[in-house]
N, C-alpha and C positions, 0 to 999 in steps of 0.2 A: 504495499499501499504507499502511498507518495504522499507526503503531507508537504505542502507549499504555506511560504509566508512572502511575502512582496513589502519591504522597504521603499515610501516614495512613491514613483512616476509606476504607473497600473502596464500591465501588458509586455507580450515579448516585443525585443526590438522593431523584429520587422513586420509589427503593427502601427507602426509609427511612423520610421520613416528609412531610405538604404540607408544599410551601415557596414561598415569593416568590424568583422568579428572574428574575434581569437578565441579558438577553444581550446585550452589545456587537458588532456586524458593523463590522468595520473595513476593508475592503476599498475604499481610496481614490473606486472607480469606480462612481459610482450610474448611470453613462449607460447599462450593460447589466449583467442577469443574471451571478453567477460563481459558481463552488464554494464560497466563500465563505459569499454568500447563502442559497443552498441547505441548505448544514449550519445557519446560522439558524436557519432556517424550518421544517429538520428533527426541530432540538433543542427548539425551542418547540411545534411539534405534538404531539411525543412525551410533554413535560412536560407539558400541556393536556389532552391524554389520560387522564393519571391524575390531575387535577385539582389541578394546581397551579396558583399565579397568575403569571402570566407577564409580562412587557413587553419589546419589542424595539426597541433603537435602532439603527438606521444613521448610522454615525460621518458618513459622506460626504454626508450631508443636513444637516448642522449646520455653522455657521457657527463656528470654532476659530480663533481668531488665535494668532500668534504668542506665547510669553513672551520677551523681550528683556532680564530683571534681574533678580536677586534681589530688589532691591527691589520691584521689579512683582509678583512670586510670594508676597510676603509682607504686604505692606499693599493691592496693588490690588483692586478690585472682583473680583468673577468676571463673567466679561461674560453677559450676561443671557441670551445664546445657549443657553448653558451650565447654568443652574442648574438645570432640571426633569432632565437628565442625573445632577447631583450628584448633586440630593434623590432620584434613583433608586439609585443605591449604597446614599444610603444607609436605604434602605427595604429591598433585598435581604436574604435571607441568603444565598442561592449567585450567585455573576457567572461568567459564561462570557463569554468573551473569542476572539473570531474574528478573525484575519486571515492573510494571504499574507506569506512570507518573500521580502520584498525588501532585496538586498545584503546577506544575512544575518541581518537584521533587521527589527524590527516595521516598516512603513510610517512614515513621519515624521507624517502624519495621525493615528497611534494615538499616538506618544508625546508630539505636541501635545496632545492632548487629555487623557491622563494626568496632564502634566505640569500643565496649568489645574484640571484637578477637584479632584486631592491634592494641596490645599495645606493647610499650617498650618492649625490651628481645626476642620478638619474630619476629614484623613483621620490627622493624628497633631497632638500639641502639645508644644513645646519643653520639656524638665525641665532644671532646674538642677543640674547636677552630672554627667547622664547622659547620652552623647551618641547615643544611639538613641532618647532621647524616650517620648512616651506613645501606643501605639498608639493608633489613635483607629475601626478598620475592626472589630476581634478577634470572635466568635461567626461568620463569613461564611465559606464555604469558597468555591474559585473552581475552574474547569476553562479552561487555554488552549488552544487548538483553531487548530494551526496549518500552512497547506497551504504545499507547495513544489514546484520542478520535480525538484529531485535525488530520490535516496532516502533515505528518511528514516531508514533505518538508518545509509546514510555522515553524513546532518546528524548525529546524535546519535552515533556511534563515531568518526568521522574528525575531525570538526567539535567534538566534543564539546556540542552544544546551548546553545553557549554564551549566544547573547542570549536561549535560556526560560530559562536556568538565572539570568540576570541579569534579566530580568522577576519571575521568581516570587521571589527572594531578596530584591532590592534595590528593588523598587517593591513586589509585591503581598507579598512577605510583612514588608515591612517597614513596612507601614499596617495591621497587622492579619490581614490573610486566611490562612487556612489551616485544614484542608488545600488544596493547590494540586496538581490532577491533571491531565494532559499528554496532549493527542492530537496527534499527527504525521502529515499525511499527505503522502507523497511521491511522484514519478514523475506528478504530473498532467495533465502536457500529453502525459503518453502513452497517457493513458485513453479509454479509448469514451466516446461520449456518453453512450450507452446500457446501461453494463454495470452490475450492480447492485454493490454495497460491502459485501458483509457484515462487513468487519472492524469497520467504523465502528459498527455496532450494539453490538458489545461495550462501547463507550464510552459509547453514549447510552440503553441498553436498551430502544430502538424498532427497528423495520425501518430499512437503510441508504436512502438517496436515491440518485441517481444522480450522476454526474459530471458536470462543466460544465468553464465557462474558470477557468484559474488566477487 
């Protein structure tokens, strides 16, 4: 079952105007197809059918080194394997981030990617006397799509969707992305491999995909 929450502007981006859309597929396993891959492809096909320019990046196919110090984050050059992805973030007007919930949070691969690409000088700038700095990615909206084994309503109301809220507020919001919409997709492991999923179309504005592995 999918649980949708929207902040700010309502409606999928292609229901408003033509936009440049970047989809980041964050399932770490590139050896086989998962539900996250199906959702990312579904979103791309729906947007392209409406005339939007879409780029899709599968994070599992990228070389993403771990950052190990603040000095490296501030001063070291961005790895060449991630320059195209960072450029695509700057290019887009709408960012879609798709990933499975692992141990209550985004997979380590997704966190490592965000730490690398959202660096000072690109995602934000330090401003003397202002602890929040200057946001570098304003004028862009985002949607976070998270799959999970537990029912989405339990994650939202019992666990307060703490990790998704942290992502939206402390990472995406911090660098200027707004509004941020979210789609939580729960009970994935109990889904039929062929059952249609009508609730997801409410978020994406196009016919729903079929279920796959988590």
